[in-house]
C-alpha positions in Angstrom: 25.9 -8.9 -13.6 22.5 -9.5 -12.8 19.2 -7.4 -13.8 16.5 -5.9 -12.2 12.9 -6.3 -12.8 10.5 -4.0 -11.4 6.9 -4.9 -10.8 5.3 -1.8 -10.3 1.7 -2.7 -8.9 -1.8 -1.8 -7.5 -3.4 -4.9 -6.0 -6.9 -4.0 -4.3 -9.0 -6.6 -5.1 -8.6 -10.6 -5.2 -8.7 -10.6 -8.5 -5.9 -8.4 -9.2 -4.0 -10.4 -6.6 -4.6 -13.8 -8.2 -3.0 -12.2 -11.3 0.0 -10.1 -9.5 0.8 -13.4 -8.0 0.6 -15.4 -11.4 3.1 -12.3 -12.8 5.5 -12.8 -10.1 5.7 -16.6 -10.5 6.4 -16.6 -14.1 8.8 -13.5 -13.7 10.6 -15.6 -10.8 10.7 -19.0 -12.9 13.8 -21.1 -11.8 14.6 -21.4 -15.4 15.0 -17.7 -15.7 18.8 -16.6 -14.4 20.3 -13.2 -13.8 17.2 -11.4 -12.9 16.2 -9.9 -9.7 12.5 -9.5 -9.6 11.5 -6.6 -6.9 7.8 -5.8 -6.1 6.8 -2.4 -4.9 3.4 -1.2 -4.4 2.7 1.8 -6.9 2.0 4.2 -4.0 5.5 3.3 -2.5 7.6 3.1 -5.5 10.5 5.6 -5.1 11.9 7.1 -8.8 15.1 5.9 -7.9 14.2 2.4 -7.7 12.4 3.0 -11.2 15.5 4.4 -12.7 17.4 1.5 -11.1 15.3 -1.3 -13.2 16.5 -2.9 -16.4 12.5 -3.9 -17.2 9.0 -3.1 -15.8 6.1 -5.0 -15.2 2.8 -2.9 -14.6 -0.4 -3.8 -13.3 -3.3 -1.7 -12.4 -7.3 -2.1 -12.2 -9.2 -0.2 -14.8 -11.0 2.6 -12.3 -14.0 4.2 -14.3 -12.1 3.9 -17.9 -8.6 4.7 -16.6 -5.6 3.5 -14.8 -5.4 3.6 -11.1 -4.8 6.8 -9.0 -1.8 4.7 -7.4 0.1 3.9 -10.7 -0.7 7.4 -12.5 0.9 8.8 -8.9 4.2 6.4 -9.4 4.4 8.0 -12.8 3.9 11.5 -11.7 6.8 10.9 -9.3 9.1 9.4 -11.4 8.3 10.7 -15.2 10.7 13.5 -15.6 13.6 11.7 -14.1 12.8 8.6 -16.1 12.5 10.8 -19.0 15.7 11.0 -20.5 17.3 7.9 -18.7 15.0 4.9 -19.5 14.2 4.9 -23.1 14.5 1.4 -24.5 13.5 -0.5 -21.4 11.1 -3.3 -21.8 7.5 -3.3 -20.3 4.4 -5.5 -19.4 1.1 -4.5 -18.6 -1.9 -6.2 -16.8 -5.0 -5.2 -16.4 -8.2 -6.0 -14.7 -11.5 -4.4 -14.8 -15.4 -5.0 -14.4 -16.2 -2.6 -17.3 -13.5 -2.5 -20.0 -9.7 -1.9 -19.7 -9.2 0.3 -23.0 -8.9 3.6 -21.4 -6.6 2.0 -19.0 -4.8 0.5 -21.3 -4.6 3.8 -23.8 -3.2 6.0 -20.6 -0.6 3.6 -19.7 0.4 3.2 -23.3 0.8 7.0 -23.9 3.0 7.4 -21.0 5.2 4.4 -21.6 5.1 5.9 -25.0 6.7 9.1 -23.8 9.1 7.5 -21.8 10.6 5.4 -24.9 9.8 2.0 -23.1 9.2 -0.8 -25.7 6.4 -3.4 -25.3 7.9 -6.7 -24.4 4.6 -8.3 -24.4 1.1 -8.3 -25.3 -1.2 -6.5 -22.5 -3.5 -9.3 -20.5 -6.7 -7.5 -19.9 -9.0 -9.7 -17.7 -12.7 -8.3 -17.1 -14.3 -10.1 -14.2 -12.9 -13.2 -12.1 -9.4 -14.4 -13.9 -10.1 -17.9 -15.4 -7.3 -20.5 -16.0 -6.4 -19.1 -19.2 -6.1 -15.6 -17.8 -4.0 -16.8 -15.2 -1.7 -18.4 -17.4 -1.3 -15.3 -19.7 -0.2 -13.5 -16.5 2.4 -16.0 -15.9 3.4 -15.9 -19.2 3.8 -12.2 -19.1 5.8 -12.0 -16.1 7.9 -15.1 -17.5 8.6 -13.2 -20.9 9.5 -9.8 -19.8 12.1 -11.5 -17.4 13.5 -13.7 -20.4 14.0 -10.4 -22.3 16.4 -9.1 -19.7 18.6 -12.4 -19.4 19.6 -11.8 -22.8 
């Protein structure tokens, strides 16, 4: 039976798009088998989709020191439905900010800790234009979380 990896993202800029594409490429690497990768914009993901997923990749810009309103909205709509049903599920996070990402990371960590999710890989945080190493780190993030669902 295949597992579902849900990528919930807010991708409003070319830099976020580049990071998103790298995460998707890693998660859908042909060597990863038995994992269905579902991509949903944060403003359109449903609580049902979040409940049905076996793992998560979250992507957001850091706006004014916080996660995007879109990602916050996704959590606001689903938090209590997820609370008792998704504990122990793996997740990964990638962030893009022009002036620091610490506040956004702290906010996502607070929510995912409350849900009992388990960080499956180190957060990828990028400021400014993503370089080659940043894109590679995003690819590795996608591949790492997807590979953990294979086991």
